[in-house]
C-alpha positions in Angstrom: -29.7 88.3 138.9 -30.3 88.6 135.2 -27.9 86.0 134.0 -30.5 83.7 132.5 -32.2 86.0 130.1 -31.1 84.1 127.0 -32.6 80.8 128.2 -36.0 80.0 126.7 -38.8 80.0 129.3 -40.6 77.0 127.8 -39.5 73.6 126.9 -37.7 73.3 123.5 -37.3 70.1 121.6 -33.6 69.0 121.6 -31.7 66.7 119.3 -30.4 63.9 121.5 -27.4 63.5 119.2 -26.2 67.0 120.2 -26.9 66.3 123.9 -24.6 63.2 124.1 -21.7 64.6 122.0 -19.6 65.6 125.0 -20.2 62.5 127.1 -20.8 59.8 124.5 -23.8 58.5 126.5 -27.2 60.1 126.6 -28.0 58.7 130.1 -24.8 60.1 131.5 -25.8 63.5 130.0 -29.2 63.3 131.7 -27.5 62.6 135.1 -25.2 65.6 134.6 -28.2 67.8 133.7 -30.2 66.7 136.6 -27.4 67.3 139.1 -26.7 70.7 137.6 -30.5 71.5 137.7 -30.6 70.6 141.4 -27.6 72.9 142.1 -29.3 75.8 140.2 -32.6 75.2 142.1 -30.9 75.2 145.4 -29.0 78.4 144.5 -32.2 80.1 143.4 -33.9 79.0 146.6 -31.2 80.4 148.7 -31.2 83.7 146.8 -35.0 84.0 147.1 -35.0 83.2 150.8 -32.2 85.7 151.4 -34.1 88.5 149.7 -37.4 87.7 151.3 -35.7 87.4 154.7 -35.3 91.2 154.7 -39.1 91.6 154.9 -39.7 89.3 157.9 -40.7 90.9 161.1 -41.7 89.5 164.4 -45.3 90.9 164.3 -46.6 90.4 160.8 -50.3 90.8 160.4 -52.3 89.7 157.4 -52.7 93.2 155.9 -48.9 93.8 155.9 -48.2 90.5 154.2 -50.6 91.2 151.3 -49.5 94.8 150.8 -45.8 94.5 150.6 -45.2 95.3 146.9 -41.4 94.8 146.9 -41.8 91.3 148.3 -44.5 90.5 145.6 -42.2 91.8 142.8 -39.3 89.7 144.0 -41.5 86.6 144.1 -42.9 87.3 140.7 -39.4 87.8 139.2 -38.3 84.3 140.5 -41.6 82.8 139.3 -41.0 84.2 135.8 -37.5 82.7 135.5 -37.0 79.7 133.3 -37.0 76.3 135.1 -33.7 75.0 136.5 -33.7 72.1 134.0 -33.8 74.5 131.1 -31.0 76.6 132.6 -28.9 73.5 133.1 -29.5 72.3 129.6 -28.5 75.7 128.1 -25.4 75.8 130.2 -24.4 72.3 129.2 -24.9 73.0 125.5 -22.8 76.2 125.8 -20.0 74.2 127.5 -20.3 76.0 130.8 -20.8 72.8 132.9 -17.7 71.0 134.3 -18.2 67.3 134.8 -16.1 64.2 135.3 -16.8 60.5 135.7 -14.7 59.0 138.4 -15.3 55.5 137.1 -13.9 56.4 133.7 -10.9 58.2 135.3 -10.0 55.3 137.7 -7.0 53.2 136.6 -7.9 49.7 135.6 
């Protein structure tokens, strides 16, 4: 769960020349980053719902919901994580994102 500790939690200015080195096109890089950020967000959402599902009961009353410390801690942890776009950018810069462009790979 702690695999994104080296990612900054706030937005950092990036040099666009370093972002488009691998693709040769800044716009293609932005598309890759947005798709990866969506994957990370979906993964985090699934993890969070899976962990919070353990706390669901059929007869929740209002006092139980507000007093469940474990559930609150899990939610706070996910809120404190860096945003998926920052995670995707860091992964891309470290070379951990696999991508391909089918239109470039297609025979002409």
